[in-house]
C-alpha positions as semicolon CSV with decimal commas, in nm:
position;residue;x (nm);y (nm);z (nm)
1;M;0,000;0,000;0,000
2;I;0,271;0,250;0,094
3;H;0,539;0,138;-0,153
4;E;0,342;0,278;-0,445
5;Y;0,402;0,638;-0,338
6;F;0,209;0,809;-0,616
7;G;-0,070;0,555;-0,631
8;V;-0,178;0,541;-0,266
9;N;-0,553;0,524;-0,237
10;L;-0,609;0,773;0,042
11;Q;-0,970;0,664;0,087
12;L;-0,851;0,308;0,147
13;V;-0,596;0,430;0,401
14;W;-0,856;0,645;0,578
15;D;-1,109;0,360;0,583
16;A;-0,847;0,133;0,741
17;I;-0,772;0,398;1,003
18;E;-1,138;0,447;1,089
19;Q;-1,224;0,077;1,098
20;E;-0,916;-0,110;1,208
21;V;-0,752;0,125;1,457
22;P;-1,048;0,125;1,700
23;R;-1,058;-0,257;1,687
24;L;-0,685;-0,273;1,749
25;Q;-0,718;-0,027;2,036
26;Q;-0,986;-0,241;2,201
27;K;-0,769;-0,552;2,171
28;I;-0,464;-0,376;2,313
29;E;-0,666;-0,236;2,603
30;A;-0,801;-0,585;2,682
31;I;-0,450;-0,731;2,675
32;L;-0,324;-0,456;2,905
33;R;-0,612;-0,510;3,150
34;E;-0,540;-0,884;3,160
35;W;-0,169;-0,817;3,208
36;D;-0,242;-0,566;3,485
37;E;-0,478;-0,806;3,663
38;G;-0,222;-1,084;3,634
39;S;0,056;-0,873;3,774
40;R;-0,157;-0,775;4,072
41;S;-0,237;-1,135;4,158
42;E;0,136;-1,218;4,169
43;D;0,199;-0,963;4,447
C-alpha cells in the first residue's frame, strides 16, 4: 500500500484507520487489563 508512493488510495488508508484502529485499540486495552490483573495477583 505504501510502496506505491504516487498511487496510494487515500480513501482506502482512511477507511483502514477508521475501521481497524479502533478494533486494534480495544484488543490492546483488553491485553493490558489482563496483564495488569495478572501482575496484581502475583503480588
